[in-house]
C-alpha positions in Angstrom: -9.1 8.0 -10.7 -9.1 9.8 -7.4 -8.6 13.4 -5.6 -5.1 14.6 -7.0 -2.8 16.8 -5.3 -0.8 17.8 -8.7 2.4 17.9 -8.5 4.9 19.4 -11.8 4.9 15.4 -13.0 1.7 17.1 -14.5 2.5 19.8 -16.6 3.9 17.9 -19.4 0.1 16.2 -19.5 -1.0 19.0 -19.7 -3.1 18.9 -16.7 -6.0 21.4 -15.9 -8.4 21.8 -13.8 -11.8 23.4 -13.7 -14.5 24.4 -11.1 -17.3 23.4 -11.4 -20.6 25.1 -11.8 -22.0 26.8 -8.3 -25.1 24.8 -8.8 -22.8 21.7 -9.1 -20.3 22.2 -6.1 -22.4 20.2 -3.7 -21.6 16.8 -6.3 -18.5 17.7 -8.3 -15.2 18.4 -7.3 -13.8 19.7 -10.0 -13.8 19.1 -13.8 -10.1 18.1 -15.7 -8.5 17.1 -18.7 -5.0 16.1 -19.8 -3.4 15.4 -23.4 -1.4 17.7 -26.2 -2.3 18.1 -29.6 1.5 17.8 -30.5 2.5 14.3 -28.5 5.3 14.8 -26.4 6.0 11.1 -25.5 5.6 11.9 -21.9 4.5 9.7 -19.1 4.5 9.1 -15.4 3.5 6.4 -13.1 1.0 8.5 -10.9 -0.4 7.1 -7.5 -3.9 8.3 -7.5 -5.8 7.9 -3.6 -9.6 7.2 -2.7 -11.7 9.8 -1.5 -14.8 8.9 -1.8 -15.5 10.1 -4.9 -16.1 8.9 -8.3 -14.9 9.9 -12.2 -16.7 9.9 -15.3 -14.3 10.0 -18.0 -14.7 10.5 -21.7 -11.5 9.5 -23.7 -10.5 11.5 -26.9 -7.4 9.4 -28.2 -9.1 7.4 -30.7 -11.6 7.2 -33.3 -14.6 6.9 -31.1 -15.1 8.5 -27.5 -14.7 6.3 -25.0 -16.7 6.5 -21.9 -15.7 4.9 -18.4 -16.8 5.1 -14.8 -14.7 4.3 -12.0 -14.7 4.8 -7.9 -11.3 3.0 -6.6 -11.4 2.5 -2.8 -7.7 1.8 -2.1 -4.7 3.8 -3.3 -4.2 2.8 -7.1 -0.7 3.4 -9.3 -1.3 4.0 -12.9 0.5 4.6 -16.3 -0.6 8.2 -17.3 0.5 9.6 -20.7 0.4 13.0 -22.2 -1.4 10.7 -25.9 -4.3 9.3 -23.4 -6.4 13.3 -24.0 -9.4 12.5 -21.8 -11.8 15.1 -20.3 -13.0 13.9 -17.0 -15.5 14.6 -13.9 -14.8 13.9 -10.8 -17.8 13.5 -8.6 -17.8 14.2 -4.8 -18.6 11.3 -2.6 -22.1 11.7 -3.0 -22.2 13.0 -6.9 -22.8 9.9 -8.6 -25.8 9.2 -6.8 -27.4 12.0 -6.4 -26.6 13.2 -10.3 -26.1 9.6 -11.8 -28.7 7.7 -10.0 -25.4 4.9 -9.5 -24.9 3.3 -6.6 -21.3 2.6 -5.9 -21.2 -0.4 -4.0 -22.2 -1.9 -6.4 -19.6 -0.7 -9.0 -16.5 0.0 -7.2 -13.1 -1.0 -7.9 -13.9 -1.4 -11.9 -12.9 0.5 -14.4 -16.3 0.1 -16.1 -16.6 1.0 -20.0 -20.3 2.5 -20.2 -22.1 0.8 -23.2 -20.5 -2.2 -23.4 -19.8 -3.4 -19.1 -22.4 -1.4 -18.0 -25.1 0.6 -19.3 -26.8 3.3 -17.2 -30.2 4.9 -18.6 -28.3 8.2 -19.3 -25.7 6.4 -21.4 -26.8 6.9 -25.1 -27.6 11.3 -23.9 -24.0 11.4 -22.8 -22.1 9.1 -25.9 -24.0 11.8 -28.2 -22.5 14.4 -26.2 -19.2 13.2 -26.0 -18.9 13.0 -30.5 -19.1 16.6 -30.5 -16.1 17.5 -27.9 -13.5 16.2 -30.7 -14.5 19.5 -32.5 -14.5 21.7 -29.6 -11.8 24.0 -28.1 -11.0 22.8 -23.8 -13.4 25.4 -22.3 -16.7 24.6 -24.9 -15.8 20.9 -23.8 -16.3 21.6 -20.2 -18.7 23.6 -21.1 -20.9 21.4 -22.9 -20.2 18.6 -19.8 -21.4 21.3 -17.6 -24.7 22.1 -19.4 -25.1 17.8 -19.3 -24.6 18.0 -15.2 -27.1 20.8 -15.4 -29.5 19.1 -17.3 -28.9 15.8 -14.7 -29.3 18.3 -11.8 -33.2 18.9 -12.6 -34.5 15.4 -13.3 -32.5 14.8 -9.7 -35.4 15.8 -7.0 -36.1 12.6 -6.2 -33.5 11.1 -5.1 -32.3 12.3 -0.9 -29.5 15.6 -1.2 -28.5 15.5 2.6 -26.2 13.4 2.5 -23.9 15.6 1.1 -24.3 17.6 4.1 -23.1 14.5 6.3 -20.1 14.2 4.2 -19.6 17.6 4.6 -19.4 17.5 8.4 -17.4 14.4 9.1 -14.6 15.8 6.5 -14.7 19.0 8.5 -14.4 17.1 12.1 -13.7 13.4 11.3 -14.1 12.1 15.2 -13.6 8.5 15.0 -16.7 6.5 13.7 -18.1 5.5 17.4 -18.7 9.4 18.2 -20.0 10.3 14.8 -23.7 9.4 15.9 -24.5 12.2 18.6 -22.2 14.8 16.5 -24.6 14.2 13.3 -27.5 13.6 15.0 -28.1 10.3 13.1 -27.8 6.8 14.4 -25.1 4.4 13.6 -27.0 1.9 11.8 -28.7 4.7 9.5 -25.4 6.3 8.6 -23.7 3.2 7.5 -26.6 2.3 5.4 -26.4 5.2 3.5 -23.2 5.4 3.3 -23.0 1.5 1.4 -25.6 2.6 -0.7 -25.0 6.3 -1.6 -21.5 6.4 -1.5 -20.1 2.7 -1.4 -17.8 2.8 2.2 -18.8 2.8 5.3 -17.9 6.3 7.2 -15.1 4.9 9.4 -13.2 4.2 5.7 -14.4 8.2 4.6 -13.1 9.5 7.8 -9.6 7.6 7.2 -9.6 8.7 3.4 -10.5 12.7 5.2 -7.2 12.0 7.3 -4.6 10.6 5.3 -5.6 13.5 2.7 -5.2 15.9 5.7 -1.8 14.6 6.5 -0.6 14.7 2.8 -1.3 18.1 2.7 1.0 19.2 5.8 3.5 16.7 4.7 4.0 18.3 1.4 3.4 21.8 2.4 4.6 22.2 6.0 8.0 21.4 8.4 5.4 20.1 11.6 7.3 17.2 13.3 5.2 14.1 12.5 4.0 13.9 16.3 2.2 17.1 15.6 0.4 16.1 12.4 -0.5 13.1 13.9 -2.4 15.0 16.5 -3.8 17.5 13.9 -5.4 14.9 12.0 -7.4 12.7 14.8 -4.6 9.8 14.9 -4.0 8.6 18.5 -0.5 9.4 18.6 2.7 9.3 15.8 3.0 5.2 15.5 -0.9 5.0 15.3 -0.4 8.2 12.4 2.5 6.1 10.6 0.9 2.6 10.3 -2.7 4.1 8.9 -0.4 6.5 6.4 1.8 3.6 5.2 -1.3 1.2 5.0 -3.2 3.5 3.1 -0.5 5.6 0.6 2.5 2.4 0.7 4.4 4.8 2.0 5.8 6.1 5.5 5.3 9.6 6.4 9.0 9.9 6.2 8.9 8.8 2.7 6.2 10.4 1.5 7.3 14.2 2.8 10.7 13.5 1.5 9.6 12.4 -2.4 6.9 15.2 -2.2 9.9 17.6 -1.3 12.3 16.1 -3.9 9.7 17.5 -6.6 9.5 20.8 -5.6 13.6 21.1 -5.3 13.3 19.8 -9.1 10.5 22.3 -10.4 
């Protein structure tokens, strides 16, 4: 899964989002859950957009928990059902590397079932925790997962933690790739190598994600003309914006805005 700008479509799925513990904030975007105790038959085809982050999800709709890891580099369509109860940790672009010791470049664009497709060293400890979640309420589930993450945090001193600062700086100022070295004080080769290893994408890809996300926000929440949004988000002009946005999201900016407005009016 990727970062979600929730709509009313998620309400019947009982979507709930939780901010992470402050100590985890550089590496965890949020913890979230879906699913209802009483199946309501609700399901949606939802679109998920990449942002450089990754998801560790514990499925609880079967007798035994199913733990999956996923990092998508392209927009994907997914059937989401209220009966697919789960809790999930959404990591920032550096979180899976720093907290879990994973190198996403080797794992991208695969939905890996942990313990079957891939077994990291920490899998057994998480599997024990996952079996406890069935008997806990949602707040307790989130608390247990946070405690596990905080324990992971104490074991990560040997890994470099500075990359999240570079990611944050790029998010705040998504400059063209050629200007990043001067702005960040890091040579291009080092920046490319660090991003590929710790995030699984290039700096240019991440810049594209940031621009698309900002454009989606503005399209959904403002009446700004498309030309103004293009300049605000760092595109050269409106045609460049429209082409890049459609390539990333499978919709033109105008189509995306119309769809979001129709969702608001139906709510």
